[in-house]
C-alpha positions in Angstrom: 111.8 -73.4 141.2 108.3 -73.9 142.8 109.7 -73.3 146.3 112.3 -70.7 145.4 109.7 -68.6 143.4 107.2 -68.4 146.3 110.0 -68.2 149.0 110.3 -64.6 148.0 106.9 -63.9 149.5 107.3 -62.3 152.9 105.9 -64.2 156.0 102.8 -62.0 156.4 101.7 -63.1 152.9 102.9 -66.7 153.2 100.6 -67.1 156.2 97.5 -66.3 154.3 98.5 -67.8 150.9 100.1 -71.1 151.9 97.2 -73.2 150.6 97.2 -71.1 147.4 100.9 -71.7 146.8 100.4 -75.5 147.1 97.6 -75.5 144.5 98.5 -77.3 141.3 98.0 -74.1 139.3 100.7 -72.3 141.3 103.0 -75.3 141.0 102.5 -75.3 137.3 103.1 -71.6 137.2 106.4 -72.0 139.0 107.5 -74.7 136.5 106.5 -72.5 133.6 108.4 -69.5 134.9 111.5 -71.6 135.5 111.6 -72.3 131.8 110.8 -68.7 130.9 113.5 -67.1 133.0 116.0 -69.7 131.6 115.2 -68.8 128.0 116.9 -66.2 125.8 113.9 -63.8 125.8 114.1 -61.4 128.7 111.3 -61.7 131.3 110.1 -58.6 133.2 110.3 -57.7 136.0 113.6 -59.2 137.2 113.0 -62.4 139.2 114.0 -60.6 142.4 111.2 -58.0 141.8 108.3 -60.4 141.0 106.8 -60.1 144.5 108.0 -56.6 145.3 104.5 -55.3 145.9 104.1 -57.9 148.7 107.6 -57.1 150.1 106.9 -53.4 150.3 103.3 -53.8 151.5 102.8 -56.4 154.3 99.4 -58.1 154.4 98.5 -56.5 157.8 99.2 -53.0 156.4 97.0 -53.2 153.2 94.6 -50.3 153.0 94.2 -49.9 149.3 94.5 -52.3 146.4 95.3 -50.7 143.0 94.9 -53.4 140.4 96.7 -53.4 137.1 96.7 -56.1 134.4 100.3 -56.9 133.1 103.7 -55.5 134.0 105.1 -53.2 131.4 107.0 -55.2 128.7 109.6 -52.6 127.8 113.2 -52.7 129.0 113.9 -51.1 132.5 110.2 -50.4 133.1 108.6 -53.1 135.3 109.8 -53.3 138.9 107.1 -55.2 140.6 104.6 -52.5 141.3 101.5 -52.0 139.1 101.6 -48.8 136.9 105.0 -47.8 138.5 108.4 -47.4 136.8 111.7 -46.5 138.3 112.5 -42.8 138.3 114.5 -41.8 135.2 112.6 -44.2 132.9 110.4 -42.5 130.2 106.8 -42.3 131.6 104.4 -44.8 130.0 101.2 -43.2 128.7 98.9 -44.8 131.3 101.1 -43.5 134.1 101.2 -40.1 132.5 97.4 -40.0 132.7 97.4 -41.2 136.3 99.8 -38.4 137.2 97.5 -35.9 135.4 94.4 -37.1 137.3 96.4 -37.0 140.6 97.3 -33.4 140.0 93.8 -32.4 139.1 92.1 -34.4 141.9 94.3 -33.1 144.7 95.2 -29.7 143.2 98.9 -30.6 143.1 101.6 -29.5 140.7 102.2 -32.4 138.2 105.0 -34.5 139.6 108.3 -35.8 138.1 108.5 -39.0 140.1 107.3 -42.1 138.4 108.2 -44.5 141.2 105.1 -45.3 143.2 106.9 -46.9 146.1 105.9 -44.2 148.5 102.3 -45.2 148.0 103.2 -48.9 148.6 104.9 -48.1 151.8 101.6 -46.6 153.1 99.6 -49.7 152.5 98.7 -49.3 148.8 99.1 -52.8 147.3 100.2 -52.1 143.7 99.0 -55.4 142.3 99.0 -56.7 138.7 96.8 -59.6 137.8 99.7 -61.2 136.0 103.1 -60.6 137.6 105.4 -61.4 134.8 105.6 -60.9 131.0 108.0 -61.6 128.1 109.9 -58.6 126.7 107.9 -56.9 124.0 104.9 -59.3 124.3 102.0 -57.9 126.2 99.9 -60.5 127.8 102.4 -63.3 127.1 102.1 -64.8 130.7 98.4 -64.6 131.0 96.5 -67.9 131.6 99.6 -69.6 133.1 98.4 -69.5 136.7 99.0 -65.9 137.8 95.3 -65.1 137.6 94.5 -67.8 140.1 97.2 -66.6 142.4 96.2 -62.9 142.3 92.5 -63.7 142.6 93.3 -65.5 145.8 95.3 -62.5 147.0 92.2 -60.3 146.4 90.0 -62.9 148.1 92.2 -63.0 151.2 92.4 -59.2 151.5 88.6 -59.1 151.1 88.0 -61.8 153.8 90.6 -60.9 156.4 91.1 -57.1 156.1 88.6 -54.4 156.9 87.8 -51.1 155.2 90.0 -51.6 152.1 89.6 -49.4 149.0 89.9 -51.4 145.8 90.7 -49.2 142.7 89.6 -51.0 139.5 90.5 -49.4 136.2 89.4 -50.9 133.0 87.3 -53.9 132.0 89.9 -56.5 133.1 90.2 -55.1 136.6 86.4 -54.4 136.9 85.8 -58.2 136.6 87.5 -58.6 140.0 84.7 -56.7 141.7 82.8 -60.0 142.1 85.5 -61.0 144.6 84.9 -58.0 146.9 82.3 -57.5 149.6 81.2 -53.9 149.0 79.4 -53.8 152.3 82.7 -53.9 154.1 85.0 -52.4 151.5 85.0 -49.6 149.0 85.3 -50.2 145.2 86.3 -47.3 143.0 85.6 -48.0 139.3 86.7 -46.2 136.1 87.9 -46.9 132.6 91.5 -47.7 132.1 94.0 -44.7 132.2 95.3 -45.7 128.7 95.1 -42.9 126.1 92.6 -45.1 124.3 90.1 -44.8 127.0 91.1 -42.1 129.6 88.8 -39.4 128.1 85.8 -41.7 128.5 85.6 -41.4 132.3 89.1 -41.8 133.8 89.7 -38.1 134.0 87.6 -36.5 136.7 86.7 -39.6 138.7 88.9 -38.4 141.6 90.1 -41.8 142.9 92.7 -40.3 145.3 90.4 -38.0 147.2 87.6 -40.5 147.1 89.9 -43.1 148.7 90.9 -40.8 151.5 87.3 -39.8 152.1 86.3 -43.4 152.6 89.3 -44.1 154.8 88.7 -41.1 157.0 85.0 -41.9 157.2 86.0 -45.3 158.6 88.4 -43.7 161.1 91.6 -44.4 159.3 94.5 -42.1 158.3 94.4 -40.9 154.7 97.1 -41.8 152.1 99.6 -39.1 151.3 99.5 -39.4 147.5 102.1 -36.8 146.9 105.3 -38.0 145.2 107.4 -35.0 144.5 106.5 -31.4 143.5 109.3 -30.6 141.2 109.0 -30.7 137.4 105.9 -31.3 135.2 105.6 -34.5 133.3 103.0 -33.1 131.0 
């Protein structure tokens, strides 16, 4: 499975991650996942969606990295993009708070869409530090090699792209700031959007407008953060 797992990475990412993929930690990760996906306990997301963030956002188009921790571990939620769930799936609490901050920050009506693919298509890499999880077992695929892989993703974006905004929410994501050159890139920090912490500094930190301010200051087009303007989630 080592080859078939990483074969799903598109060419633009394979070109910058080839050495990473050959590293023993990634080879061990592939062997671990072969066993996990063959077992009776469901693994999320589906194998075809594990690298969806990379498939939707080519390396040369990355303008923002929005870092999560684990995929959602409930049925039908995770689809390979951090914080995103397919439309029609009940909104997880953290995403509900992201939508609330989005509406407040940009003076939008709260949106119904929960699928963040429109962001990914504009260069927002919706990256989880761990890309898979067992059903109902948060954190179950941590320390199996994913962290090495995704740290290398961040390191390559830091080294080879310019003027990228890294949005780091929560202590786990904030630890990744050490991988980022803040002279060349922008780091936006806040507590996690979870209901347990969102009222301690997530609400009101305006990540969406601050991202666009930085991009425009550097001569780049802003991100269109709107999803849909139909029915409130709140």
